[in-house]
N, C-alpha and C positions, 0 to 999 in steps of 0.2 A: 244333641246338646253337648257342648264342650264341658270338660271337667270344671272349668272356672265357674260356669253358670250353675252347675250342680252344687258345688261347694258354696257358692254365694246363697243359693236358696236354702241349703242345709244350715248355714250359719244364721240365716234370718229366722228359720223355724226354731233353732236352739235358743236364739236370743229372745224370741217372743215367749217361749216356754219359761226361760229363766226370769224374764220380767214378770210373768204371771206368778211364779213361785215366790219371788221377792215381794211382790205386792201382797200376797197372802200373809207373809211374815210381818210386813209393816202394818197391815190392817189389824192383825192379831195383837200387836203391841208386845212390849218387853215383859210386862207383868203376867200376861197369859202364857208366855213361853217359859218363864222361870217358875211359874206356879205348879205346872204338872208335867210329868214325864210324857204323858200321852200327847199333849200339845207339842212338845218338843219333837217327838217322833213323827207326828202327822204333818208338821210344818217344815221341819228341817231335813228329814230324811229324803224327800223327793229332790230337794235342791242338792243335797250331797250326791245322790245317785246321778243327777244330771252332770254334776262336776266330774264324777268318775267316768261317765260316758264320754264327755268332751276331752278329758285327759287321754282316755284310751284311743279315741279317734285321732287325736293329735299325734300321739306316739306312732300309731299305725301309719298315718299319712306321711309323717316325716321319715319313718323307716322305709316305706316303699320308695319315696323319692330319693333318699340317700342311696339305697341299693341300686336303683335305676341309674342314678348319676355315677355310681362307682363303675358300672359296666360300660357306660357311654363315654366317660371322661378318662382322665389320665390316672390309672391305678397307682403308678409309681409315686406321684406326688401325694396321693391320699395315704399310702402306706408310710411314707416319710413323716407326714404330719401326725399320724396315729402313733408311730414309733417315738417321735419327739415328745408327745403328750405322756406316753407311758414312761419315758425317761424322766420327765419332770416328776411324775408320781413316785417313781423309785427313789429319786434324789431326795424328795421331801420326806419319804418314809425313813430313809437311812439317817437323815440329819436329825430327826426328832426322836424322843424317847417317851415312854409312857409310865406313869405311876398310878396306882389305884388311888382314887380320890373319893372322898365322901362329899356328896352334894348337899345343898341347903335343905332339901326336903328329907334328908336322912338316908336316901338311897345311895348305893355305891356305883361309881363308874369304874369299870374294869381297867386294868393297865392297857389292854389291847384297844379298848374304846378310846382311852385318853391318847394313845399313840396315833390312832387314826384321825382324831380331832386335830391334834397338833400337825400331822402331815397335811391335812386339808388346809389348815391356815397357812402353812409354809408354801404349799402349792399355789394358793391364791396370791400370796406375795410375789412369788416367782413370776407367775403369769401376768400379774399387774405390772411388774417391773418391765417385762418383755414388751408388753403393749405400750407402756409409756415410752420406752426406748425407741420402739418402732415409730411412734408418732413424732418424737423429737427428731429422729434421723430423717424422716420424711420431710419435716419442715425445714431442716438444714439443707437438704438436697434441693428443695424448691427455692430457697433463698440463694443458693449458689448458682442455679440456672437462671 
């Protein structure tokens, strides 16, 4: 059997299990779940574990194929792309600053946490601008040809 067939059947089995677990939650109803902690645990925990398993399998499969692709493809281009991404992270971190912030619920966000949140936002803006610029440039090139 090819890996495509195996993954297709695995996805089907996980989908059916997920459908059964969601059906149990729908049949129990909102009042039953909010009424007792035992119902919450018996109904929601299996679905959460299934989600964790699917996430773990996805990360594992992506990791295997990325590493396999690294060794069969052009490593130079991959390293340049990773380096450019790290450069964007460094630029976003240097541009932002962090201050300790009191949140609405009374907890405090550290200066470091605020700094990383700001860096993440700036990084998103930089990458969004690069993506938009690449699409515009591609469109202009098509119009010229």
